[in-house]
MARFI-147137 format. One line per 2 residues: number of its first residue (from 1); their letters; for each residue x, y, z of N, C-alpha, C. Coordinates in Angstrom, 1 decimal. Atoms other than C-alpha are relative to their C-alpha. Layout:
% MARFI-147137
NUM	A	X,Y,Z,X,Y,Z,X,Y,Z ~ ...
This chain:
% MARFI-147137
1	XX	-1.3,2.0,0.1,132.8,325.6,63.5,-1.4,-0.4,0.0 ~ 1.0,0.9,0.1,129.3,324.1,64.6,-0.7,0.3,-0.8
3	XX	0.7,-0.7,1.0,127.3,325.6,62.0,0.3,-0.7,-1.5 ~ -0.8,0.7,0.9,129.4,324.1,59.3,-0.1,-1.6,0.3
5	XX	0.2,1.7,-0.7,129.2,320.3,61.3,-0.7,-0.4,-0.1 ~ 2.3,0.6,0.3,125.1,320.4,61.3,0.3,0.1,-1.5
7	XX	0.3,0.6,1.2,125.7,320.9,57.4,0.7,-1.0,-0.6 ~ -0.9,1.2,1.0,128.2,318.9,56.7,-0.8,-1.2,0.3
9	XX	0.8,1.6,-0.9,126.7,315.8,59.0,-1.8,0.0,-0.7 ~ 1.7,0.0,0.4,122.7,316.8,57.1,0.6,-0.8,-1.5
11	XX	-0.2,0.3,1.3,124.7,316.3,53.2,0.7,-1.2,0.3 ~ -0.4,1.3,-0.3,126.2,313.3,54.9,-1.5,-1.0,0.1
13	XX	1.1,0.6,-0.3,123.0,311.7,56.1,-0.5,-0.3,-1.8 ~ 0.8,0.0,1.0,121.4,312.6,52.4,0.5,-0.4,-0.9
15	XX	-1.0,0.6,0.8,123.9,311.2,50.7,0.3,-1.4,0.2 ~ -0.4,1.7,-0.8,123.8,308.1,52.6,-1.7,-0.3,-0.3
17	XX	1.5,0.2,0.2,119.7,308.4,52.0,-0.3,0.1,-1.3 ~ 0.0,0.8,1.0,120.0,308.2,48.4,0.5,-0.7,-0.2
19	XX	-0.9,1.1,0.5,121.8,305.6,48.0,-0.7,-1.2,0.8 ~ 1.2,1.7,-0.3,119.7,303.3,50.0,-1.7,0.4,-1.0
21	XX	0.8,0.3,0.7,117.2,304.7,47.8,-0.1,-0.5,-1.9 ~ -0.8,1.3,1.9,118.9,303.6,44.4,0.4,-0.8,0.1
23	XX	-0.6,1.4,0.3,119.8,300.7,45.9,-2.3,-0.6,0.1 ~ 2.3,1.5,-0.2,115.4,299.7,46.9,0.0,0.3,-1.6
25	XX	0.7,0.0,1.5,114.5,301.2,43.4,1.1,-0.9,-1.0 ~ -0.8,1.2,1.0,117.5,298.9,41.6,-0.8,-1.3,0.4
27	XX	0.6,1.6,-0.2,115.8,295.8,43.9,-1.1,-0.2,-0.8 ~ 1.8,-0.3,0.4,112.1,296.8,43.3,0.3,-0.4,-1.7
29	XX	0.3,0.6,1.7,113.4,296.8,39.6,0.9,-0.9,-0.8 ~ -0.3,1.2,0.7,115.4,293.5,39.1,-1.1,-0.5,1.1
31	XX	1.4,1.3,-0.3,112.1,291.6,41.0,-0.6,0.6,-1.2 ~ 1.2,-0.8,1.0,109.7,293.8,38.5,0.5,-1.2,-0.9
33	XX	-1.2,0.8,0.8,112.7,292.0,36.3,-0.3,-1.7,-0.2 ~ -0.7,1.4,-0.3,112.6,288.3,37.3,0.9,-0.6,-0.1
35	XX	-1.3,0.0,-0.1,115.8,288.8,38.4,0.1,-0.3,1.5 ~ 0.1,0.4,-1.5,115.1,287.3,42.2,0.7,-0.4,0.4
37	XX	-0.7,0.3,-0.1,118.4,286.0,42.8,0.8,1.2,0.3 ~ 0.0,-1.2,0.3,119.8,289.2,42.2,-0.9,1.7,0.6
39	XX	1.1,-1.3,-1.0,116.9,291.7,43.9,0.3,-0.9,1.3 ~ -0.4,-0.1,-1.2,117.4,289.4,46.8,1.1,0.6,0.9
41	XX	-1.4,-0.1,-0.1,121.4,290.5,46.9,-0.6,1.7,0.6 ~ 0.3,-1.4,-0.5,119.8,294.0,46.9,-0.8,0.3,0.7
43	XX	0.7,-0.5,-1.4,117.6,294.0,49.3,0.5,0.0,1.7 ~ -0.5,0.1,-0.5,119.5,292.4,51.3,0.9,1.3,0.9
45	XX	-0.7,-1.1,0.5,122.0,295.0,50.7,-0.8,1.4,0.9 ~ 1.0,-0.6,-0.1,119.2,297.8,51.9,-0.2,-0.6,1.7
47	XX	0.3,0.4,-1.5,118.8,295.6,55.0,0.9,0.1,0.6 ~ -1.8,0.5,-1.3,122.3,295.3,56.4,0.1,2.1,0.6
49	XX	-0.2,-2.0,-0.6,121.8,299.9,56.6,-1.0,0.0,1.2 ~ 0.9,-0.7,-1.1,118.3,299.9,57.6,-1.1,-2.1,1.0
51	XX	0.2,1.0,-0.4,117.2,296.4,59.4,-1.3,-0.5,0.2 ~ 1.5,-0.1,-0.2,113.8,297.2,60.3,-1.3,0.2,-1.7
53	XX	1.1,-0.5,1.0,112.4,298.0,56.7,-0.7,-0.6,-0.2 ~ 1.4,1.5,0.4,109.2,295.8,56.2,0.1,-0.2,-1.5
55	XX	-0.3,0.4,1.1,109.2,296.2,52.6,0.6,-0.7,-0.6 ~ -1.5,-0.1,0.2,112.7,295.2,52.1,-0.2,-1.6,0.4
57	XX	0.6,1.4,-0.5,111.7,291.8,54.1,-0.9,-0.2,-0.9 ~ 1.2,0.3,0.7,108.2,291.3,51.9,0.8,-0.6,-1.7
59	XX	-1.2,0.5,1.5,110.4,291.2,48.6,1.1,-0.8,-0.2 ~ -0.5,1.4,-0.2,112.6,289.3,50.1,-0.7,-1.4,-0.5
61	XX	0.3,1.2,0.1,110.6,286.7,50.7,-1.4,-0.2,-1.5 ~ 0.7,-0.3,1.2,108.3,287.5,47.6,1.3,-0.7,-1.4
63	XX	-1.1,0.9,0.7,111.9,286.4,45.8,-0.5,-1.3,-0.3 ~ -0.2,1.9,-0.6,112.3,282.9,47.5,-1.2,-0.3,-0.5
65	XX	1.3,0.8,0.6,108.2,282.3,46.6,0.0,-0.3,-1.5 ~ -0.4,-0.4,1.4,109.4,283.4,43.3,0.6,-1.0,-0.6
67	XX	-0.9,1.4,0.2,111.8,280.6,43.4,-0.2,-1.0,-0.2 ~ 0.7,1.7,-0.5,109.6,278.3,44.6,0.7,-0.5,0.9
69	XX	-1.1,-0.1,-1.2,112.0,278.4,47.6,-0.8,0.2,1.0 ~ 0.7,-0.8,-0.8,109.2,278.8,50.0,0.0,-0.4,1.4
71	XX	0.0,0.4,-2.1,110.3,276.9,53.5,1.2,1.5,-0.8 ~ -1.2,-1.4,-0.5,113.5,280.4,52.7,-1.5,1.0,0.0
73	XX	1.4,-1.0,0.4,110.0,282.5,51.5,0.0,0.3,2.0 ~ 0.6,0.0,-1.4,108.7,282.1,55.4,0.0,1.2,1.1
75	XX	-1.0,-0.9,-1.3,110.9,283.8,57.7,-0.3,1.6,-0.5 ~ 0.3,-1.0,0.0,111.2,287.2,55.8,-0.9,-0.2,0.1
77	XX	0.8,-0.1,0.3,107.8,287.5,55.1,-0.9,-0.3,1.4 ~ 0.5,0.1,-0.9,107.2,286.6,58.4,0.2,2.2,1.3
79	XX	-1.3,-0.9,-0.8,109.7,289.2,59.8,-1.3,1.2,-0.7 ~ 0.6,-0.8,0.6,107.6,291.7,57.2,-1.0,0.8,1.1
81	XX	1.9,0.1,-0.5,104.2,291.0,58.7,0.3,0.9,1.9 ~ -0.1,0.0,-1.3,105.4,291.2,62.6,0.9,1.9,-0.2
83	XX	-0.3,-0.9,-0.2,107.3,294.6,61.3,-1.5,1.8,0.3 ~ 1.0,-0.7,0.6,104.4,296.2,59.5,-1.5,0.1,0.9
85	XX	1.2,0.6,-0.4,101.8,294.8,62.2,0.1,0.9,1.4 ~ -0.5,-1.2,-1.4,104.2,297.4,65.4,-0.5,0.9,-1.1
87	XX	0.3,-0.9,0.4,103.0,300.2,62.5,-2.1,-0.2,0.0 ~ 1.9,0.2,-0.2,98.7,299.0,62.3,0.6,-0.1,-1.4
89	XX	0.0,0.0,1.8,99.4,298.3,58.4,-0.3,-1.2,-0.3 ~ 0.6,1.6,-0.1,97.8,295.5,57.3,-0.3,0.0,-1.7
91	XX	-1.0,0.4,2.0,99.4,294.2,53.4,-1.1,-1.5,-0.2 ~ 1.2,1.0,0.4,96.9,291.7,51.9,1.1,-1.0,-0.6
93	XX	-0.7,1.1,0.6,100.0,290.2,49.7,0.8,-0.7,0.9 ~ -1.2,1.0,-1.2,102.1,289.0,52.9,-1.2,-1.4,0.2
95	XX	0.9,1.0,-1.0,98.6,286.9,54.1,0.1,-1.6,-1.3 ~ 0.3,1.5,0.8,98.3,285.1,51.2,1.5,-0.4,-0.9
97	XX	-1.2,0.5,-0.4,102.1,284.9,50.7,0.7,-1.0,0.5 ~ -0.3,1.1,-0.5,102.8,283.2,53.3,-1.3,-1.1,0.6
99	XX	0.7,1.4,0.3,99.7,280.9,53.3,0.0,-1.1,-1.3 ~ -0.3,0.7,1.3,100.6,279.9,49.7,0.8,-0.7,0.4
101	XX	-1.0,0.8,-0.1,103.9,279.1,50.8,-0.4,-1.0,0.6 ~ 0.2,0.7,-0.8,102.6,277.1,54.0,-0.3,-1.1,-1.3
103	XX	0.3,0.9,1.2,100.2,275.2,51.2,0.8,-0.7,-0.9 ~ -1.0,0.4,1.0,103.1,274.8,48.9,0.4,-1.3,1.1
105	XX	-0.9,0.4,-1.1,104.5,273.2,52.0,-0.5,-1.7,0.4 ~ 1.4,1.5,-0.7,101.2,270.8,52.9,0.4,0.4,1.0
107	XX	0.6,-0.1,-1.6,101.5,272.6,56.1,-1.7,0.4,-0.1 ~ 1.8,-0.3,-0.2,97.4,273.3,56.3,0.1,0.2,0.5
109	XX	0.7,-0.7,-1.9,97.2,274.2,59.9,0.7,1.5,0.2 ~ -0.7,-0.9,-0.2,99.9,276.8,59.0,-0.6,1.2,-0.5
111	XX	0.4,-0.6,0.5,98.1,278.3,56.4,-0.8,0.2,0.0 ~ 1.3,0.0,-0.5,94.9,278.4,57.6,-0.1,1.4,0.3
113	XX	0.4,-0.5,0.0,95.0,281.3,59.6,0.2,1.3,-0.7 ~ -0.5,-0.8,1.1,96.7,283.4,57.3,-1.4,0.2,-1.3
115	XX	1.4,0.1,1.0,93.7,282.3,54.4,-1.3,0.4,0.7 ~ 1.5,-0.5,-0.6,90.9,283.2,56.9,0.3,1.9,0.3
117	XX	-0.5,-1.6,-0.6,93.0,286.4,58.0,-0.8,0.9,-1.8 ~ -0.1,-0.8,1.5,92.7,287.5,54.2,-1.2,0.2,-0.8
119	XX	1.2,-0.6,-0.1,89.4,286.4,53.4,-0.7,1.1,0.6 ~ 0.8,-1.3,0.0,88.3,288.6,55.4,0.0,1.2,0.0
121	XX	-0.4,-1.5,0.4,90.3,292.0,54.5,-0.2,0.0,-1.4 ~ 0.3,-0.5,1.2,89.6,291.3,51.2,-1.3,-1.6,-0.5
123	XX	1.5,0.7,0.2,85.8,289.7,50.6,-0.4,-0.3,-0.5 ~ 0.3,0.1,1.1,85.7,290.3,47.9,1.0,-0.6,-1.8
125	XX	-1.4,0.8,1.2,88.7,288.6,45.7,-0.5,-1.7,0.5 ~ 0.2,0.8,-0.3,87.4,284.9,44.6,1.4,-0.8,0.3
127	XX	-1.4,1.0,-0.1,91.1,283.3,44.9,-0.4,-0.1,1.2 ~ -0.1,0.2,-1.8,90.9,284.1,48.4,-0.3,-0.8,0.4
129	XX	0.9,0.5,-0.4,88.2,282.0,49.1,0.1,-1.4,-0.5 ~ -0.6,1.3,1.0,89.3,279.3,46.3,1.2,-0.6,1.0
131	XX	-0.7,0.6,-0.7,92.9,278.9,48.7,-0.5,-0.4,1.5 ~ 0.4,0.5,-1.3,91.4,278.7,51.7,-1.2,-1.4,0.0
133	XX	1.2,0.8,0.9,88.3,276.2,49.8,1.1,-1.8,0.2 ~ -0.6,1.8,0.0,91.7,273.8,49.5,1.0,0.3,1.3
135	XX	-0.2,0.4,-0.4,93.3,274.1,52.5,-1.3,-1.0,1.7 ~ 1.6,0.6,-0.9,89.4,273.1,54.5,0.5,-1.5,-0.3
137	XX	0.2,1.3,1.0,89.7,270.4,51.6,1.2,-1.4,0.7 ~ -1.1,0.9,0.0,93.2,269.4,52.7,0.1,-0.8,1.8
139	XX	-0.7,0.6,-1.0,93.0,269.2,56.5,-1.9,-1.0,0.4 ~ 1.2,0.8,0.2,89.2,267.0,55.6,-1.1,0.6,1.4
141	XX	1.2,0.1,0.0,87.0,269.2,56.6,-1.2,0.9,-0.6 ~ 0.6,-0.7,1.3,84.2,269.6,53.5,-1.1,0.7,0.0
143	XX	1.2,-1.0,-0.2,81.7,271.7,54.9,0.8,1.3,0.1 ~ -0.2,-1.6,0.1,83.6,274.7,55.5,0.9,-0.2,-1.4
145	XX	-1.0,-0.1,1.0,85.5,273.8,52.5,-1.0,0.4,-1.2 ~ 0.8,-0.9,1.0,82.5,273.7,50.4,-0.4,1.1,0.0
147	XX	0.9,-0.7,0.3,81.2,276.7,51.4,1.6,1.1,-0.2 ~ -1.1,-1.3,1.0,84.8,278.8,50.6,-0.1,-0.6,-1.2
149	XX	0.3,0.3,1.4,84.4,276.8,47.3,-1.4,0.7,-0.7 ~ 1.7,-0.5,-0.2,80.6,278.4,47.1,0.5,1.2,-0.2
151	XX	-0.3,-1.0,-0.3,81.8,281.8,48.0,0.9,0.6,-1.4 ~ -0.7,-0.4,1.3,84.7,281.5,45.2,-0.6,0.3,-1.5
153	XX	0.1,0.5,1.3,82.6,280.1,42.2,-1.3,1.6,0.1 ~ 1.1,-1.1,0.1,79.6,283.2,43.2,0.5,1.3,-0.5
155	XX	-0.7,-2.0,0.4,82.4,286.6,42.8,0.3,-0.7,-0.9 ~ -0.5,0.2,1.7,83.9,284.3,39.6,-0.5,-1.1,-0.5
157	XX	1.2,1.2,1.1,81.1,282.6,37.7,1.3,-0.6,-0.9 ~ -0.9,-0.1,1.5,84.1,282.2,35.1,1.1,-1.3,1.0
159	XX	-1.0,0.8,-0.5,86.1,280.1,37.8,-0.2,-1.9,-0.3 ~ -0.1,0.9,-0.1,86.2,276.6,37.1,0.1,-1.1,0.5
161	XX	-0.4,0.2,-1.5,88.4,275.7,39.6,-1.0,0.0,0.7 ~ 0.8,0.2,-1.1,86.2,276.1,42.1,-0.9,-0.5,0.0
163	XX	1.2,1.3,0.1,83.1,274.9,41.0,0.3,-1.5,0.1 ~ -0.5,0.9,0.1,85.5,271.8,40.3,0.2,-1.0,1.7
165	XX	-0.5,0.5,-1.5,86.7,271.6,43.5,-1.3,-0.4,1.2 ~ 1.3,-0.2,-1.2,83.2,272.3,45.7,-0.7,-0.7,-0.9
167	XX	1.3,1.4,0.0,81.3,269.7,43.8,0.7,-1.6,0.0 ~ -0.3,0.8,-0.2,84.2,267.2,44.4,-0.5,-0.5,1.5
169	XX	0.1,-0.2,-1.7,83.3,268.0,48.5,-1.5,-0.2,-0.1 ~ 1.4,0.4,0.2,79.7,267.6,47.4,0.0,-1.7,-0.5
171	XX	0.1,1.5,0.5,80.6,264.0,45.8,0.2,-0.7,1.2 ~ -0.5,0.8,-0.6,82.7,263.3,48.8,-1.3,-0.8,1.0
173	XX	0.8,0.2,-0.9,79.8,263.3,51.2,-1.5,0.3,-0.5 ~ 1.3,0.8,0.2,77.1,261.8,48.9,-1.2,1.0,-0.5
175	XX	1.0,-1.1,1.3,75.4,265.2,47.1,-0.1,-0.4,-0.9 ~ -0.7,-0.5,0.8,75.3,264.1,44.5,-1.1,0.8,-1.0
177	XX	0.4,-1.6,0.0,72.6,266.5,44.0,0.3,0.9,-0.7 ~ -1.1,-1.2,-0.4,74.5,268.9,44.9,0.7,-0.2,-1.5
179	XX	-1.3,-0.5,0.3,77.2,267.9,43.2,-0.6,0.3,-2.0 ~ 0.3,-0.4,1.5,75.3,267.6,39.3,-0.4,1.4,-0.2
181	XX	0.5,-2.1,0.1,73.5,271.4,39.8,1.8,0.3,-0.1 ~ -1.9,-1.6,0.1,77.7,273.1,40.7,0.3,-0.9,-1.6
183	XX	-0.9,-0.1,0.9,79.2,270.8,37.9,-1.1,0.2,-1.8 ~ 1.0,-0.2,1.2,76.2,271.6,35.0,0.0,2.1,0.1
185	XX	0.5,-1.3,0.3,76.2,275.5,36.3,2.1,0.4,-0.5 ~ -0.7,-0.2,0.3,80.2,275.1,36.3,1.1,-0.2,-1.7
187	XX	0.1,0.2,1.3,80.4,273.8,32.6,-0.5,1.0,-1.3 ~ 0.4,-1.8,0.9,78.4,277.0,31.4,0.9,0.3,0.1
189	XX	-0.7,-1.4,0.2,81.3,279.1,32.6,1.2,-0.4,-1.0 ~ -1.8,0.5,0.3,84.3,276.2,31.2,-1.0,-1.2,-0.9
191	XX	0.8,1.3,1.2,82.0,274.0,28.5,1.1,-1.3,0.3 ~ -1.6,0.6,0.3,86.1,272.3,28.1,0.4,-1.3,0.9
193	XX	-0.9,0.5,-0.9,86.4,271.3,30.9,0.4,-1.2,0.3 ~ -0.3,1.7,-0.3,87.9,267.3,31.5,-0.1,-0.1,1.2
195	XX	0.1,0.0,-0.9,87.7,267.6,34.9,-1.5,0.1,0.5 ~ 1.1,0.2,0.3,84.5,268.7,35.0,-0.9,-0.8,-0.4
197	XX	0.6,0.8,1.2,83.0,266.6,32.2,0.4,-1.4,1.0 ~ -0.2,1.7,-0.9,84.6,263.5,33.9,-0.5,-0.2,1.5
199	XX	0.7,-0.2,-1.2,83.3,264.2,37.7,-1.6,-0.3,-0.7 ~ 1.7,-0.2,0.1,79.9,264.8,36.0,-0.7,-1.2,-0.6
201	XX	0.6,1.5,0.6,79.6,262.0,33.7,0.4,-1.7,1.3 ~ -0.8,0.9,-1.0,81.2,259.6,36.8,-1.9,-0.1,1.4
203	XX	1.1,-0.6,-0.9,78.1,261.3,39.2,-1.3,-0.1,-0.6 ~ 1.1,0.6,1.0,75.5,260.4,36.6,-0.2,-1.2,0.5
205	XX	0.2,0.6,0.5,75.8,257.5,35.9,0.3,-0.4,1.9 ~ 0.0,0.6,-0.7,76.2,256.8,39.8,-1.1,0.3,0.7
207	XX	2.1,-0.5,-0.4,72.1,259.0,40.3,-0.6,-1.2,-0.4 ~ 1.2,0.8,0.6,71.0,256.7,37.9,0.3,-0.9,0.5
209	XX	-0.4,0.7,-1.4,72.5,253.8,39.8,-1.1,-0.5,0.7 ~ 0.7,0.3,-1.0,70.7,254.4,42.7,-1.7,0.9,-0.2
211	XX	1.5,-0.3,-0.6,67.2,255.9,41.5,-0.5,-1.3,-0.2 ~ 1.3,0.5,0.5,64.0,253.8,41.4,-0.5,0.0,-0.7
213	XX	0.6,-0.4,0.7,62.4,255.4,38.9,0.6,-0.1,-1.5 ~ -0.8,0.6,1.1,63.5,253.7,35.4,-0.1,1.0,-0.7
215	XX	-0.2,-1.3,0.6,62.7,257.1,33.4,0.3,0.7,0.0 ~ -1.4,-0.8,-0.1,64.6,259.3,35.2,1.4,-0.9,0.0
217	XX	-1.3,0.7,0.5,67.1,256.6,35.5,1.1,0.0,-2.0 ~ -0.4,-0.2,1.9,67.4,256.7,31.3,0.3,0.9,0.3
219	XX	-0.6,-1.1,0.3,67.3,260.3,31.5,1.7,0.4,0.2 ~ -1.0,0.4,-1.0,69.8,260.3,33.9,1.0,-0.6,-1.3
221	XX	-1.3,0.6,1.1,72.2,257.7,31.4,0.5,1.0,-1.1 ~ -0.9,-1.0,1.1,71.6,259.6,28.5,1.0,0.9,-0.2
223	XX	-0.7,-1.3,-1.0,73.0,262.7,30.3,1.1,-0.3,-0.1 ~ -1.8,0.5,-0.1,76.4,260.8,31.3,0.3,-0.4,-1.2
225	XX	-0.9,0.7,1.4,76.5,259.2,27.8,0.7,1.4,-0.7 ~ 0.2,-1.6,0.6,76.0,263.0,26.5,1.8,0.6,0.2
227	XX	-0.7,-1.0,-1.3,78.5,264.2,29.3,1.7,-0.9,-0.6 ~ -1.4,0.6,0.2,81.3,261.4,28.6,0.6,0.0,-1.4
229	XX	0.1,-0.4,1.0,81.1,261.9,24.9,0.8,1.1,-0.4 ~ -0.8,-1.4,0.1,82.0,265.4,25.0,1.8,-0.2,0.5
231	XX	-1.6,0.2,-0.7,85.0,264.7,27.1,0.6,-1.2,-1.1 ~ -0.4,0.8,0.8,85.9,261.7,24.7,0.6,0.8,-0.9
233	XX	-0.8,-0.4,1.0,86.8,264.7,22.7,0.5,0.7,0.4 ~ -0.4,-0.7,-1.0,87.9,266.9,25.2,1.7,-0.9,0.0
235	XX	-1.3,0.1,-0.8,90.3,264.4,26.6,0.1,-1.7,-0.9 ~ 0.5,1.1,0.2,90.8,261.1,24.5,1.3,-0.9,0.5
237	XX	-0.4,0.8,-0.6,92.3,259.2,26.9,-1.0,-1.9,0.7 ~ 0.6,1.4,-0.3,91.6,255.0,28.6,-0.8,1.1,1.3
239	XX	1.5,-0.2,-0.4,89.4,256.9,31.2,-1.1,0.5,-0.3 ~ 1.2,-0.6,0.3,87.4,258.7,29.4,-0.7,-1.6,-0.8
241	XX	0.2,1.1,0.5,87.3,255.5,27.2,-1.1,-0.5,1.5 ~ 1.1,0.3,-1.3,86.1,253.8,30.2,-1.0,0.9,0.5
243	XX	1.7,-0.1,-0.8,83.2,255.6,31.4,-1.1,0.3,-0.9 ~ 0.6,-0.3,1.4,82.3,256.3,27.8,-0.6,-1.6,-0.1
245	XX	0.7,1.8,0.2,82.0,252.0,27.9,-0.7,0.4,1.1 ~ 0.7,-0.1,-1.4,80.4,252.4,31.5,-1.3,0.5,-0.7
247	XX	0.5,-0.3,0.4,77.8,254.7,29.8,-0.9,-0.6,-0.8 ~ 0.7,1.2,0.7,77.0,252.1,26.9,-0.8,-1.0,0.5
249	XX	0.6,1.1,-0.2,76.9,249.9,29.0,-2.1,-0.2,0.9 ~ 1.2,-0.1,-0.8,74.0,250.8,31.1,-0.9,0.4,-0.5
251	XX	0.7,-0.8,0.7,72.2,252.1,28.4,-0.5,-1.1,-1.1 ~ -0.1,1.1,1.2,72.9,248.2,26.5,0.1,0.4,-1.0
253	XX	-1.1,-0.1,1.6,74.9,250.0,23.6,1.0,-0.8,0.5 ~ -0.7,0.5,-0.2,76.7,246.5,24.3,1.2,0.2,-1.3
255	XX	-0.7,-0.3,1.3,78.2,247.0,20.8,0.8,1.2,0.5 ~ -0.4,-1.1,-0.4,79.4,250.2,21.6,0.7,0.1,1.1
257	XX	-1.2,-0.2,-0.7,80.6,249.7,25.0,1.2,-0.9,-0.1 ~ -1.3,1.4,0.5,82.8,246.5,23.9,1.0,0.9,-0.7
259	XX	-1.4,-0.9,0.3,84.9,249.1,21.9,0.5,1.0,0.7 ~ -0.8,-1.1,-0.6,85.3,251.4,24.0,0.6,-0.2,1.3
261	XX	-0.6,0.6,-1.2,86.0,249.3,27.2,1.0,-0.5,-0.4 ~ -0.5,0.8,1.6,88.4,247.3,24.4,1.0,1.6,0.4
263	XX	-1.0,-1.0,0.2,90.4,251.0,24.0,0.3,-0.2,1.9 ~ -0.2,-0.7,-1.0,90.1,251.4,27.9,1.0,-0.9,0.8
265	XX	-0.6,1.3,-0.4,91.7,247.9,29.0,1.7,0.1,-1.0 ~ -1.2,-0.9,0.7,94.5,248.8,26.0,0.8,0.9,0.0
267	XX	-1.1,-1.7,0.0,95.3,252.3,27.1,0.3,0.0,1.9 ~ -0.4,0.0,-1.2,95.5,251.6,30.8,1.3,-1.4,0.5
269	XX	-1.3,1.2,-0.4,98.9,249.9,32.7,-0.7,-1.3,0.2 ~ 0.1,1.3,-1.0,97.2,247.8,35.4,-1.5,0.4,-0.1
271	XX	1.2,-0.1,-0.2,93.6,247.5,34.6,-1.0,-0.4,1.4 ~ 0.6,0.5,-1.2,91.0,247.2,37.5,-0.3,-1.2,0.2
273	XX	1.1,1.0,0.2,88.6,244.4,38.2,-0.8,0.1,-0.9 ~ 1.7,-1.5,-0.3,85.6,247.0,38.0,0.0,-0.1,-2.1
275	XX	-0.4,-0.3,1.8,87.4,247.3,33.8,-0.2,-1.2,-0.6 ~ 0.5,1.9,0.1,87.6,243.1,33.7,-1.1,-0.3,-0.3
277	XX	1.0,0.9,0.3,84.5,242.4,34.4,-1.0,0.5,-0.8 ~ 0.8,-0.2,0.2,82.8,245.4,32.6,-0.4,-0.4,-1.5
279	XX	-0.4,0.3,1.6,84.2,244.4,29.4,-0.1,-1.7,-0.3 ~ 0.5,1.4,0.4,83.4,240.8,30.0,-1.0,-0.2,0.2
281	XX	0.9,0.2,0.1,80.4,241.4,30.7,-1.2,0.8,-1.5 ~ 0.5,0.0,1.1,79.4,243.1,27.5,0.7,-0.9,-1.6
283	XX	-0.1,1.1,0.5,81.5,240.8,25.7,-1.2,-1.1,-0.3 ~ 1.3,1.1,0.1,78.9,238.1,27.0,-1.4,0.1,-0.6
285	XX	1.0,-0.3,1.3,76.3,240.4,25.2,0.1,-0.4,-1.0 ~ -0.3,0.1,1.5,77.8,240.1,22.3,-0.1,-1.3,-0.4
287	XX	0.1,1.8,0.2,78.0,236.5,22.5,1.4,-0.2,-0.1 ~ -1.6,0.5,0.2,82.2,236.5,22.2,0.8,-0.8,0.9
289	XX	-0.1,0.5,-1.4,82.0,234.1,24.7,1.2,-0.7,0.5 ~ -1.9,0.8,0.1,86.0,232.7,24.7,0.3,1.6,0.8
291	XX	-0.9,-0.8,-0.1,87.3,236.3,25.2,-1.0,0.4,1.5 ~ 0.2,-1.0,-1.4,84.4,237.5,27.7,0.6,-1.2,1.5
293	XX	-0.7,0.3,-1.8,85.8,234.5,30.0,1.2,0.7,0.2 ~ -1.6,-0.5,-0.5,89.2,235.5,29.7,0.1,1.5,0.9
295	XX	0.7,-0.8,0.0,87.9,238.8,30.7,-0.4,0.4,1.3 ~ 0.7,-0.1,-1.3,85.9,237.4,33.6,1.2,-0.8,1.3
297	XX	-1.2,0.6,-0.6,88.9,235.5,34.6,1.6,0.7,0.5 ~ -1.3,-1.6,-0.1,91.7,238.5,34.2,-0.7,0.4,1.6
299	XX	0.7,-0.8,-0.9,88.6,240.3,36.8,0.5,-1.0,1.6 ~ -0.3,0.9,-1.0,89.1,237.6,39.5,1.4,-0.5,0.3
301	XX	-1.1,0.1,-0.8,92.5,236.6,39.9,0.3,1.5,0.7 ~ -0.1,-1.1,-0.5,92.2,240.7,40.8,-0.9,0.6,1.2
303	XX	1.2,-0.2,-1.1,89.1,240.7,43.2,-0.6,-1.3,0.1 ~ 0.4,1.3,0.1,89.3,236.6,44.1,-1.9,0.3,0.7
305	X	0.9,0.2,-0.9,85.9,235.4,45.1,-1.6,1.1,-0.4
């Protein structure tokens, strides 16, 4: 009699386990098909029977993450991390998802420890360092941000975003020579990257303006002009026209400067005092006195005295 009861109990457990496995497989299948809300319901059914199943918690969190419900993703991801830590299991997916969830919520201080751990556990993955750099940048830690972006760009030389963000950190700290070198390297990987082209043109113009050697300044201005022309061919908008106009102005090509700066004024909803002034200067050089006076007056209204 006892043997029969034991056998019956084993059969019951086996059937229950098979049902749970079936539910788990269905839940994973739904997740892989992009049916994230349905997947959440299935994983929660598994958790109703097995509340300490870490991968079910993980997929609930990842499903919320895929739905861009980052706040809802955090608790199940943390639960999965807690359960896996008890078993001394390291899951990089959890650190990345938690870091990115906090990052999406602008909770940079909370994202930092997850992404820092991720870079240490996966030191050969470029995107990990890129994400860490974004966090450091938003925490106003430029040197650490630059170092993270530098590592990301070394690991993935085709990653234009890391080159760009590294250059932004260098530009903000006044390292114009380093900024130029970084952007030149980045544009080898992505020659049509509008963000890098724009920042390079701006940096070259500022670098040239501070250069005391006229020949070196002239070379920098010429490069700025070429870069700005490329930018305008990639992204023909008011900002590109203004950059090219400023480059023409610096190289004393006043007619071309007037054309570009006029387009910039026409294409900008609220032109700046500097833009009005630069156009006024170009017009004055071209002896278009009435319109030059109008532009200077506009600049003076925005920036009196």
